[in-house]
C-alpha positions in Angstrom: 9.6 -38.8 0.7 6.9 -36.3 1.5 8.3 -33.2 3.1 5.4 -33.5 6.0 6.9 -35.4 8.6 4.7 -34.8 11.1 1.2 -33.7 11.0 -1.2 -32.5 13.7 -5.0 -33.0 13.6 -7.5 -30.9 15.0 -11.3 -31.6 15.5 -14.6 -29.1 15.2 -15.4 -27.9 18.8 -19.2 -28.7 18.6 -20.5 -32.5 19.0 -20.7 -34.2 15.9 -21.5 -38.0 15.4 -19.3 -38.3 12.3 -16.2 -36.5 14.4 -14.7 -39.4 16.1 -14.6 -42.0 13.3 -13.5 -39.4 10.9 -10.6 -38.5 13.2 -9.9 -42.3 13.5 -10.2 -42.8 10.1 -7.6 -39.7 9.2 -4.7 -40.7 11.5 -4.7 -44.6 10.8 -4.3 -43.7 7.1 -1.5 -40.9 8.0 0.3 -44.0 9.9 0.2 -46.1 7.1 1.5 -42.9 4.9 4.6 -43.3 7.2 3.7 -40.1 8.9 4.1 -39.0 12.8 0.6 -38.0 14.2 0.1 -35.7 16.9 -3.6 -34.6 18.1 -4.9 -31.3 19.5 -5.9 -32.1 23.4 -9.5 -31.9 22.5 -9.3 -33.8 19.5 -7.2 -36.6 21.3 -9.9 -37.1 23.7 -12.8 -37.4 21.0 -10.4 -39.7 19.1 -10.0 -41.8 22.6 -6.0 -41.6 22.0 -5.6 -38.8 25.1 -2.3 -37.2 24.9 -2.9 -34.3 23.1 -1.1 -31.2 23.1 -2.2 -27.4 22.7 -2.8 -25.8 19.6 -0.1 -23.3 19.7 2.6 -26.7 20.6 1.1 -28.4 17.9 1.7 -25.6 15.3 5.7 -25.5 16.5 5.9 -29.2 16.1 4.0 -30.1 12.9 4.9 -29.3 9.5 1.2 -29.6 8.6 -2.4 -29.5 10.2 -5.1 -31.1 9.1 -8.4 -29.2 10.4 -11.8 -31.5 10.5 -15.0 -29.8 10.9 -16.3 -26.5 9.3 -14.8 -23.3 8.3 -15.1 -21.8 12.2 -13.0 -24.7 13.0 -10.5 -23.8 10.7 -10.7 -19.9 11.6 -9.8 -20.6 15.1 -7.1 -23.0 14.0 -5.6 -20.3 11.9 -6.0 -17.2 14.1 -3.7 -19.4 16.7 -0.9 -20.5 14.3 -0.5 -17.7 12.0 2.5 -16.7 13.5 3.9 -20.4 13.1 3.4 -20.5 9.5 2.5 -24.0 9.1 0.0 -24.8 6.3 -3.2 -25.9 6.8 -5.8 -28.4 5.3 -9.2 -28.5 5.8 -11.7 -31.7 6.1 -15.3 -30.8 5.7 -18.1 -31.5 8.4 -19.6 -28.2 8.5 -22.2 -26.7 6.0 -20.7 -24.3 3.6 -16.8 -25.3 3.4 -15.4 -22.1 1.6 -12.2 -22.9 3.5 -12.6 -26.5 4.3 -12.8 -28.1 1.0 -12.0 -31.9 1.2 -14.9 -34.2 1.4 -14.5 -37.0 3.9 -15.7 -39.1 1.3 -12.3 -39.4 -0.4 -9.9 -37.8 2.3 -7.5 -40.9 1.8 -7.1 -39.8 -2.0 -6.8 -35.9 -1.3 -4.1 -36.6 1.5 -2.2 -38.9 -0.4 -2.0 -36.2 -3.3 -1.3 -33.7 -0.9 1.3 -35.6 0.8 3.0 -36.1 -2.4 3.2 -32.4 -3.4 0.4 -32.6 -5.5 -1.7 -29.3 -4.0 -2.4 -25.6 -4.5 -1.3 -23.4 -1.9 -2.6 -20.1 -1.3 -2.0 -17.5 1.4 -5.0 -15.7 3.0 -4.7 -12.1 4.6 -5.0 -11.8 8.5 -6.3 -8.7 10.5 -5.1 -7.5 13.8 -7.4 -5.3 15.8 -6.5 -3.3 18.7 -8.0 -1.1 21.2 -6.6 0.5 24.6 -3.9 -2.2 25.1 -6.0 -5.0 24.0 -5.4 -7.2 21.1 -7.4 -9.6 18.5 -6.7 -11.4 15.2 -9.0 -12.2 12.7 -8.8 -14.1 9.3 -12.8 -13.4 8.1 -13.5 -10.2 9.9 -13.5 -7.8 12.5 -16.8 -6.6 13.3 -18.3 -3.2 15.6 -21.5 -4.4 16.1 -24.3 -3.1 18.7 -25.1 -5.4 21.7 -28.2 -5.2 24.2 -30.0 -2.4 22.3 -32.3 -1.3 19.4 -30.6 2.2 18.9 -27.8 2.5 16.4 -24.1 3.1 17.0 -22.8 6.4 16.2 -18.8 6.4 15.0 -16.4 8.0 12.8 -14.3 6.1 10.2 -10.6 7.0 9.5 -8.2 5.5 6.9 -4.7 6.2 7.0 -5.3 9.5 9.4 -7.7 10.5 6.8 -11.4 11.1 8.0 -13.8 9.2 5.9 -17.4 9.8 7.1 -19.5 10.1 10.5 -22.4 7.5 10.7 -25.2 6.1 12.4 -25.6 2.5 11.8 -25.7 -1.2 13.3 -22.1 -1.6 13.3 -19.0 -2.2 10.8 -17.8 -5.0 9.2 -14.1 -4.7 7.9 -13.5 -7.9 6.2 -10.3 -9.7 4.5 -10.9 -10.9 1.1 -11.3 -14.3 2.4 -14.3 -12.9 4.8 -16.0 -11.5 1.9 -17.9 -14.5 1.6 -18.9 -14.4 5.2 -20.9 -11.7 7.6 -19.6 -9.3 4.6 -21.7 -10.9 1.8 -24.7 -10.9 4.2 -24.6 -7.2 4.5 -24.5 -6.5 0.6 -20.8 -6.5 0.2 -19.0 -7.2 -2.7 -17.3 -10.9 -3.3 -13.4 -10.2 -3.5 -10.8 -13.0 -4.9 -8.7 -14.1 -2.2 -5.3 -13.3 -3.8 -6.4 -9.5 -4.0 -4.9 -7.2 -1.5 -7.4 -5.2 -0.4 -9.7 -4.8 2.4 -13.7 -4.4 2.7 -15.5 -1.8 4.6 -19.1 -2.9 5.0 -21.6 -0.9 7.2 -24.3 -2.9 9.0 -27.9 -1.5 8.4 -26.5 2.1 8.2 -29.3 4.8 8.4 -28.0 6.9 5.4 -28.7 4.9 2.2 -25.5 6.4 0.6 -23.0 4.8 2.9 -22.3 1.8 1.0 -19.5 -1.0 0.8 -15.7 0.4 0.6 -12.9 -1.2 -0.8 -9.5 -0.3 0.3 -6.0 -0.9 -0.2 -4.4 -4.1 1.9 -2.2 -2.1 3.7 -4.5 0.5 4.9 -4.9 1.3 8.8 -8.2 1.5 9.6 -9.4 3.9 12.8 -12.8 3.7 14.4 -14.0 6.1 17.0 -17.3 5.7 18.8 -18.8 9.0 19.9 -21.3 9.0 22.8 -19.9 5.7 24.1 -22.2 3.3 26.2 -20.9 0.5 28.0 -22.5 -2.9 27.6 -24.3 -1.5 24.2 -21.3 -1.9 21.7 -18.8 -4.8 20.9 -16.0 -5.7 18.9 -15.8 -9.0 17.5 -13.1 -11.3 15.5 -14.0 -13.7 13.1 -17.3 -13.7 15.4 -15.5 -16.2 18.0 -13.3 -13.7 20.2 -14.8 -10.4 21.9 -12.3 -7.3 22.7 -13.0 -5.3 25.6 -14.5 -2.0 25.0 -12.6 1.6 26.4 -14.5 4.8 26.4 -12.4 7.4 24.3 -10.3 4.7 23.0 -9.8 4.3 18.9 -10.2 0.8 17.5 -7.6 0.3 15.0 -7.6 -2.3 12.4 -4.6 -3.4 10.2 -3.1 -6.1 8.0 -1.0 -8.3 10.0 2.4 -9.2 9.2 1.6 -12.8 9.6 -0.7 -14.9 7.0 -2.5 -18.1 7.0 -1.2 -20.5 4.4 -4.1 -23.2 2.8 -3.4 -26.0 0.9 -5.7 -27.6 -1.6 -6.3 -30.7 -3.7 -4.5 -29.8 -7.4 -6.9 -28.3 -9.2 -8.6 -25.8 -6.8 -11.1 -23.4 -8.4 -12.1 -20.7 -6.3 -14.9 -20.0 -9.1 -16.2 -23.8 -8.8 -16.3 -23.2 -4.7 -18.4 -20.0 -5.2 -20.8 -21.8 -7.6 -21.5 -24.8 -5.5 -21.6 -23.3 -2.3 -23.8 -20.3 -3.3 -25.9 -21.9 -5.6 -25.1 -20.1 -8.8 -26.2 -21.6 -11.9 -24.2 -23.9 -14.0 -23.9 -25.5 -17.3 -26.1 -29.2 -16.8 -23.9 -32.3 -17.7 -23.4 -32.5 -21.2 -24.0 -29.3 -22.1 -21.7 -27.0 -23.9 -20.8 -23.2 -22.8 -23.0 -20.6 -24.8 
């Protein structure tokens, strides 16, 4: 018998013509497998069944959560369920799909494999950000960025209490290995394998070109102090989805969370294959042999 007796379903927040039919098809197959199905409230409404539960309740009551959407939908679900230690599977209705790697074309086959215990599991680092009593959580990145202005931000960076530098730039991306394929990649940061215990600091358009991306130990405590703070011109954002209120003179502290996110992939998951496919890297043509 499958270890997953109750499965939750979450759907993407934005309208998508494919979403309702995919949710219904997913739930029907899970029922046929003898699995109890619970919907998150919005997903239940889209599927036309109603009676859904909150995302937090879904995490408490389910052995597995299936996220139908894009990476953004999975990030939202992962942040809200990180403390509940429930694994996530992603069905890709988005664009890139670094995290949601099950195609709708073969979701029944892949789900059967996962329900039968044929899957690869990996755990992803989560970040906690704090400023003046406000708290935020991120799976990809915490970003300090300018807002409503063309002027640069001036700030100081400390790691484990040690001064690193003062810089003028458009901001800073503090990224997990998972987030190294997101905003940090656009900022010129390196790709980091998700299994590495590391954090990545990427300056956004620094004025001094010697300010380069910095990879530090995963247990590092990162503190940022803004100089000459101007209200409404600086923001702190988690995963590009949640803004934290800023406070004059209050340091921003970003650390690895005690909680982690567990992702399940169909057996044979290949991180480098994902990178090759999503980033358009060259590969061997069909039938060609490696050099």
